[in-house]
C-alpha positions, 0 to 999 in steps of 0.5 A: 009330579008326572014328569020324570026327573031324570033322563035315561038317555035310551035315545042312544042306545043300539038296542030295544030294551034295557034287557037287551042292553044289559045281556049285551053288555055281561056277554061282552063283559064275559067275553073280554074276561075269557080272552083276558084269562086266555092271554095271561093264562099263556 
């Protein structure tokens, strides 16, 4: 059972590690949230 059951799809990632990808996604989501707050907050 040394085979992986699932392909993680990391070949499509532009990041080297999963941790960097997660942090990048969090930063991107934060920027989107701030943009929405600033636009609706007018």
